[in-house]
N, C-alpha and C positions, 0 to 999 in steps of 0.2 A: 636457184643453184642446182637443185636435184634434177630439174628438167634439162639444164645444160649438160650435166654429167651424163645423164641417160642418153642424150643425143650424141654426145662425143663418143661414148662407149659404143653405141650402135653403129655410128659411122665408121669407127675404127675397126670393128669386127667386119663390116662390109668391105672395107679396103683390104683387110688381111685376106679375106676370101678371094678377092680379085687376084692376089698374088699366088694362088695355088698353082701347082705345076699343071701345064696343059700338054697335050700331045706334042712331042718334038721340043719342048722347052725343058731345060735342065735347071734344077735348083739344088744347091749343095745341101747335104745333110744338116750341117750346122745352121744354115740359114732357115731351113724348113723347121727345125726344132725350135729356133727362136721365134719364128712366126706362129707356130702352133701354141707355144707357151704364152705369148702375148695375147693371142686370140682367146685362149682358155681363160686367162686372167681377166680380160675385158668381158667375156661372157659371164664370169662370176660377178663382176662389178654390176653389170646390167641386171643380172638376176636379183642381186641384193637390193638394188635401187627399186626394182619393181615391187619386191616384198615390202620395202620401207614405204613406198607410195600407197600400197594397199593398207598398211597399218595406220597410215596418216589419214585414211578415209577417202582417198582419191577413187574415182570411177575407173573401172577396168578399161574403158575406151581410151583413157589418158595414157595407157601403157601399150597401146596398139603398135606403135613403131618399135620400141625395144623388144616386144614379144615377137614381132615379125622378123626382126633382125636375128634374134636368138634362134628362131626356126630356120632361117637361111643358113646360119652358121652350123647348126646341127646337121643339115644335109651335106655340108662340105667336110665335116669333121673326119670321116673315115679316110679321106684322101690325104689327110695331113700326117698319116702314119705309114709311109712306104717302108719297105724293108731297108735295113741299114740305118735307121734313125732311132734305135732303142737305147736303153741304158748301156753305157760303156762302149757304144759302137762308133762314136765320134768324139772329138775333143770337147764338144758342148755337153754340159750336164743335162741329163734327161731323167725323168722319173717313169718313163714308159717301159714297162716290164716286157720281157721276151714272150710272155703269154699272149700278147697281141698278135704276134706272128705265128706262134705255135698253135694257137686256137683262133685263127683269123675268122672262121665262120661264127664263133661265139662273140668275138669282138664286134663283127659287123652286125650281129643281132642286137647286141647291147647298144650300139650306135643308132640302129634303126629304131629301137625302143625310145631312145632319147629324142630322136627326130620326130617320132609320132607324138611324144609328150609335149614337145615345144610347138608343134603344129596345132595341137588342141588348145594350147595356151593362147596362141595368136588368134584362133577362131573365137575363143571366149572373150578376148579383148575386143575383137571386132563386133561381137554381139552385145558388148557392154554388160556381160554377166559377171558382176563383181564377186559374188559368192563362188561361182564356179571357177573363176579365174584364180581366186585365192586358194581354193582347193587344188587346182591344177598346178600351182606353184609347188605344192608339196609333192605332187607326182613327178614333176621335173627334177626336184631335188633327189627323190628316190632313184630316178633313172641315172642321175649323176653318181650317186653313192654306190649303186650296184655295179656300175662299170668301173669306177675307181677302185673299188674293193678288190677286183680281180686283175685289173690291167695297169694300175698305177702304184708306184712305190710311195709310201707315206700316206698321210691323211688327205682327205678331200680338201681342196683349196690350194692356195699357193704354197710352195715349198717353205719349210721352216728352216731358216739359216741361222 
């Protein structure tokens, strides 16, 4: 069951990244907000599933696919925040604070830190370094928390309705 959930989440994140705007292709603000929210939720599910797998004694190499997909998502993440898609800028609810666009360089640095942390996670899974992988999950979580603290309204994780 956990394996199916992890594969489903990973595939869904990958499909969402395919839908990112490309040169000459226009995606509406509300559609982009919904895509990034779904992708962020799926990345959270994949992250939790990897942590649960490690707590259950699985080897790091068993988490190679979700770790690689999370790293791919992390590279795509900054492009999911074009101007005009922040809180109160469309009819779609968003927790993206204006600080993303007011401090774009800082946001891009935070996103790059997250991408680096997830790339290291994928490398540790490929090396089957379970101790390092488990430690790196904590680094990925810190990278998420650091970015969310400055650029997201509300607590880390899905919105509390």
